[in-house]
N, C-alpha and C positions, 0 to 999 in steps of 0.2 A: 300878688302874682296872679295874673289872669290865665286860666287854662282854656285852650281852644277845644271845644267839643264838636264832634260830628253831628250834623242835623239828623234827627231821628225820623224814621218813616212816618208819614202823616203830618210832618211839620209844615207850617204854612210856607216856609221858604222853599221846601221841596215842591210843594203843590204849585207855587207860583212859577218855579222853573219849568215844571212839566207843562203847564198851560202856555208859557211863553215859547217853549220849544215846539210844541205841537201846533199852535196857531200861527206863530210867526207873523208875517204881514197879511196873511189871508184872514177873512172873516171866519169865525169858528164853525159856521155852518157849511163852509165849502172846503174843509180840510180833506185832502185825499188820503186814502188808506196808506199809500206808499209814503206819503209825507209824514203821516203819523208814525209809521214803523221806523222811518229814518230818525224822527225826533226821539222816539223811545230808545233806539240804539245809541243815539248821541247822548241822551241822558244817562243811560247805563254806563257808557264810556266815561262820562264825567264823574259818576259815582265811584267807578272802579279806580279812577285816577285819584280821587279824594281818599279812598281807603288805602291805596298804596302809599300816599304821602303820610297818612296817619299811622299805618302799620308797615314798617319796612319788611323786606323779604325775609322769610323764615329760612332756616337751614334746609328744610325740606324743599322749598322753592329753588334754592341755589343748586342742591344736589340733582333735582329733576332737570334743570336746565343743563347741567354738566353731563348727565347721563343720556339725554336725548340724542346727541350726535353719535355717541359711542354705540347706543342701541341700534340706531339707524345703520351704522356701518356694519355691525355684526349681522343684522338682518339681511343687508345687501350681499354680504359674503356667504352666509349660511343658507338662507331660504331657497335659492335656486337648487342647490344640491339636495336639500330635504324634500322638496317637491318632486324632483326627478326620481329619487329613490322610492317615494310613496306611489307615484304613478307607475313606475316599473313594477313594483310589488303588486299593485292592483291589477295591472294588465296581465301579469303572470297568473294571478289567481283566476281571473276571468277566462283566460285561454285554457287553463287546466280544467275549470268547471265545464267549459264548452266541449272539451275533448272527452270527458267522462260521461256527459249526458247523451242519451240516444238520439 
């Protein structure tokens, strides 16, 4: 039974993929910085996809995904009132300080 293992950093296969992604059809001496960054981002996405295939989502990942919309809704409902109360309290304090100072 053959087990599939993820390529390790520094592996020749990873190195070849980086070189191919960065250089593409252009000569290596003429690679633009933006093209290099795009290639690095593409390579990172490829590695992330490989890790996700090798390691399915954890319970923590699933809970975070479920909590995100609930937290966003709570913040949308609660944050404006909290900010209004804090601003009102600060303005009251500033006005009281201004009234007591000569």
